C-alpha positions in Angstrom: 0.0 0.0 0.0 1.6 3.3 -1.0 0.0 5.3 1.8 0.8 5.4 5.5 -0.9 7.3 8.3 0.3 10.9 9.0 2.3 10.9 12.3 0.4 13.8 13.8 -2.9 14.3 11.9 -5.1 11.2 11.7 -7.2 12.8 8.9 -4.2 12.8 6.5 -2.0 10.2 4.9 1.5 10.2 3.5 2.4 8.7 0.1 5.2 6.4 0.6 7.3 5.0 -2.2 8.4 1.5 -2.1 11.1 -0.3 -4.0 8.7 -3.2 -4.2 5.9 -1.2 -5.7 5.5 -1.9 -9.4 3.3 0.3 -11.5 0.4 -1.4 -13.2 0.9 -1.9 -17.0 -1.1 0.2 -19.4 -4.4 -1.3 -20.3 -6.0 0.1 -23.4 -9.7 0.2 -24.2 -11.4 -2.7 -25.8 -14.1 -2.3 -28.4 -16.5 -3.8 -25.8 -15.4 -1.2 -23.3 -16.0 1.7 -25.7 -19.4 0.1 -26.6 -20.3 -0.1 -22.9 -19.6 3.6 -22.4 -21.4 4.5 -25.6 -24.5 2.6 -24.4 -24.5 4.4 -21.1 -24.4 7.9 -22.6 -26.8 10.1 -24.6 -24.7 9.1 -27.6 -27.5 6.7 -28.5 -29.5 9.7 -29.9 -26.8 10.2 -32.6 -27.2 8.9 -36.1 -25.8 5.4 -36.6 -23.1 6.6 -39.0 -21.8 8.8 -36.2 -20.9 5.7 -34.2 -17.6 5.3 -36.2 -16.7 8.9 -35.3 -17.2 8.2 -31.6 -15.1 5.1 -31.8 -12.3 6.9 -33.6 -12.5 9.7 -31.1 -12.2 7.2 -28.2 -9.2 5.7 -29.9 -7.6 9.1 -30.3 -8.1 9.9 -26.6 -6.6 6.5 -25.7 -3.5 7.2 -28.0 -3.0 10.6 -26.4 -3.2 9.1 -22.9 -0.8 6.3 -23.9 1.7 8.8 -25.3 1.5 11.1 -22.2 1.9 8.1 -19.8 4.8 6.6 -21.7 
């Protein structure tokens, strides 16, 4: 756990780095994941041909995040 209690303030925590802490590898979006988000938004009111635009937009966001996070 990367957090430990603050020594004087019980409402705060301290981030502690650990030599054993390994960052979680990047996990991209799956088509099913994009579809799930698409179905839970008001995007359903868009025309069916706009669906490809939304999927491409989701992939562009994913690529930007991947590039930023290395």
